[in-house]
C-alpha positions in Angstrom: 9.1 -17.1 13.5 7.9 -13.9 13.0 7.1 -12.4 9.7 8.9 -9.3 8.7 7.4 -5.9 8.6 6.7 -5.1 5.0 7.1 -1.4 4.2 5.0 0.2 1.3 8.0 0.2 -1.3 8.8 -3.4 -0.7 5.0 -4.6 -0.9 4.9 -2.4 -4.3 7.5 -4.1 -5.6 6.1 -7.4 -4.8 2.7 -6.5 -7.0 4.7 -5.0 -9.7 6.8 -9.1 -9.6 3.5 -10.5 -9.7 2.0 -8.7 -12.5 4.9 -9.1 -14.8 4.3 -12.9 -13.9 0.8 -12.8 -14.4 1.8 -10.9 -17.9 3.8 -13.7 -19.1 1.2 -15.8 -19.9 3.5 -18.8 -19.0 1.2 -19.5 -15.8 -0.8 -22.8 -15.2 -4.6 -21.5 -13.9 -3.6 -22.8 -10.0 -0.4 -20.7 -10.3 -2.5 -17.6 -11.4 -5.2 -17.7 -9.3 -2.6 -18.2 -6.4 -0.6 -15.1 -8.0 -4.3 -13.1 -8.0 -5.1 -14.2 -4.5 -1.6 -13.2 -3.4 -1.9 -9.6 -5.5 -5.3 -8.7 -4.4 -4.0 -9.1 -0.6 -1.4 -6.7 -1.4 -3.5 -4.2 -2.9 -5.6 -4.3 0.3 -2.8 -3.8 2.5 -1.1 -0.7 0.1 -4.9 0.8 0.3 -4.4 0.7 4.2 -1.1 1.8 4.4 -2.4 5.0 2.1 -5.5 5.7 4.1 -3.3 5.5 7.3 -0.5 8.1 5.4 -4.1 10.4 4.4 -5.1 10.4 8.2 -1.9 11.2 9.4 -1.1 13.9 6.6 -4.6 15.6 7.3 -4.3 15.9 11.0 -1.0 17.8 10.8 -2.1 19.9 8.4 -5.2 20.5 10.4 -3.0 21.3 13.3 -0.7 23.3 11.1 -3.8 25.6 9.8 -5.0 25.9 13.2 -1.9 26.8 14.4 -1.4 29.5 11.5 -4.8 31.1 12.1 -3.8 31.6 15.6 -0.8 33.1 15.3 -2.3 35.5 13.3 -4.7 36.8 15.7 
């Protein structure tokens, strides 16, 4: 079965759920480690998504600035 593509918002929601679970202090060490590992993986995915978005914004901004400068001349 193919894994459902995760979007940024769903990954943030999942990370918030994990943080709430870990704050509850009702987890065993093994459960805590499992959730910690899952949280780190989600953080890495979120960081990658933000970097990709930043790169796209930079490209769009740079192109717009070039077009603006060309139109002024």
